[in-house]
C-alpha positions in Angstrom: 0.0 0.0 0.0 1.2 3.4 -0.8 -0.2 6.1 1.3 -0.2 9.2 -0.8 0.4 9.9 -4.6 4.1 10.5 -5.6 3.6 14.1 -6.5 4.1 17.6 -5.0 5.2 17.7 -1.4 5.3 13.9 -1.0 7.5 13.6 -4.0 9.8 16.4 -2.7 10.1 14.7 0.6 11.0 11.3 -0.9 13.5 12.8 -3.4 14.9 15.0 -0.7 15.6 12.1 1.5 16.8 9.7 -1.3 19.0 12.2 -3.3 19.3 15.3 -1.2 20.4 13.2 1.8 18.0 15.2 4.0 17.6 12.6 6.8 15.1 14.6 8.7 12.5 13.9 5.9 12.5 10.2 7.0 10.7 11.2 10.2 8.1 13.2 8.2 7.6 10.3 5.8 7.2 7.9 8.7 4.7 10.1 10.3 2.7 10.1 7.0 2.6 6.4 7.0 1.5 6.3 10.7 -1.2 8.9 10.2 -2.7 7.5 7.0 -2.9 3.9 8.0 -5.6 2.3 10.2 -3.3 0.2 12.5 -6.3 -1.5 14.1 -6.6 -3.5 10.9 -3.0 -4.9 11.1 -1.2 -6.8 13.7 2.6 -6.2 13.4 5.3 -7.7 15.6 8.4 -6.3 13.9 9.2 -3.6 11.3 11.7 -4.2 8.4 12.4 -2.5 5.1 13.0 -3.3 1.4 16.8 -2.8 1.1 18.2 -0.7 -1.7 21.1 -1.9 -3.6 24.6 -1.8 -2.0 25.7 0.5 -4.7 23.0 3.0 -3.8 23.6 2.6 -0.1 27.3 3.5 -0.8 26.5 6.5 -3.0 23.9 7.9 -0.7 25.6 7.0 2.6 22.4 5.4 3.8 19.5 3.1 3.0 16.6 5.6 2.8 14.0 2.8 3.4 15.7 1.7 6.6 15.6 5.3 7.9 11.9 5.5 7.3 11.3 2.0 8.8 13.3 2.9 11.9 11.1 6.0 12.6 8.0 3.9 11.8 9.1 1.4 14.4 9.6 4.1 17.0 6.3 5.6 16.4 4.6 2.1 16.7 6.7 1.1 19.6 7.9 -2.0 17.6 11.3 -3.4 17.2 12.9 -2.6 13.8 15.2 -5.4 12.4 17.1 -6.0 9.1 15.3 -9.1 7.9 15.8 -8.8 4.3 18.9 -9.0 2.1 18.9 -7.9 -1.5 20.2 -10.7 -3.8 20.1 -8.8 -7.0 22.4 -5.9 -7.5 20.4 -4.2 -10.1 18.5 -1.0 -9.4 14.9 -0.3 -10.5 15.6 3.4 -10.9 15.0 4.7 -14.4 13.4 1.5 -15.6 10.0 1.5 -17.3 7.0 -0.3 -15.9 7.6 -3.7 -17.8 11.3 -3.6 -16.7 10.3 -2.9 -13.0 7.9 -5.9 -13.0 11.0 -8.1 -13.0 11.2 -7.8 -9.3 14.3 -7.6 -7.2 15.3 -10.7 -5.3 15.4 -10.9 -1.5 16.5 -13.5 0.9 15.0 -13.2 4.5 16.6 -14.1 7.7 15.0 -17.2 9.3 12.5 -15.6 11.7 12.9 -18.3 14.4 9.2 -17.8 15.5 6.3 -17.0 13.5 5.6 -13.3 13.5 3.7 -10.6 11.6 6.0 -8.4 9.7 5.6 -4.8 8.5 7.7 -4.0 5.4 8.5 -0.3 4.6 9.7 1.2 1.3 9.8 4.7 0.0 7.7 4.4 -3.1 5.3 1.7 -4.6 5.6 1.8 -8.4 4.5 -1.7 -9.6 4.4 -3.6 -6.3 7.2 -5.9 -7.5 9.5 -5.0 -4.7 6.8 -5.6 -2.1 5.8 -8.9 -3.7 9.4 -10.1 -3.6 9.8 -9.0 0.0 6.6 -10.8 1.0 7.6 -14.0 -0.8 11.0 -14.0 1.0 9.5 -13.4 4.4 6.7 -16.0 4.1 9.3 -18.5 3.0 11.4 -17.6 6.1 8.3 -18.2 8.4 6.4 -15.0 8.6 2.8 -15.4 9.7 1.7 -12.4 7.7 3.4 -9.5 5.9 2.0 -6.0 5.6 3.7 -3.6 3.2 3.4 0.2 3.4 5.3 3.1 1.6 4.6 6.8 2.1 4.3 7.4 -1.7 2.9 5.6 -4.7 2.9 5.9 -8.4 0.3 3.0 -8.9 
């Protein structure tokens, strides 16, 4: 689920965090996720994120989705853990819709116990990233997976 359309102020916040390295925007984006979601409908035990490529983490000095996820975890009083590792090194930035549908591959850490996982990303474009994250987490033993991003193009 993407909370708001990827335009105007929301787009500026996402791009400011992602490319402008304005880390304070992560808190604002997390707050948007919290305020726009009816958390009574979801039971979550842990928060994680859809990791970006190592190349982008190195270039940006951060994983922007991780920053948003950590703020969401604080706001929901839930632990935030790195549960996913990106297997594919290719980025989806600049790809068209059909190219983006070839989803990134993730491997999830074994969960040890069944739990309900909340996955955070910055923008939902085709849902391919969330579908790949859900698949990896279910295969690792997640009871349920909820995916939320502050922004959406779909």
